[in-house]
Phi, psi and omega in degrees: 000150177274169187294333181288321176299318179300317182293320178296311178297322175292321180294318177294323175297315179298317180295312179300323177295320179291323175297312184296322177299309177298322175293324180294329180283352182093005178263165184262141177279172185294320190259014185269087184288330185297316175295323176290323184291318178299322181286320181295320181288329175294315177300321178300309180308304177307315175291332175287316177296331171285324187276333187299307183306319182291326179290324181290320174298318177297326180292322186280310196281317186254000000 
C-alpha cells in the first residue's frame, strides 16, 4: 500500500473511533439517520397518543 492509502485508512479509523465515542456517550453522530428517524417516529407516536383522545372527544361531543 502506498503512503496515501495508509493515511486514508488511518483517517477513517480515527473518524470511526470518534463516532463510536460519541455514540457511547449518548450523543448522536452527524450522519446517523437511523437514530434521528427513530427519535422522530417515537415523538410522532407520543404526540398521536396524546392527540387522539382529544380528537375522539371532539368528534363525539360536538
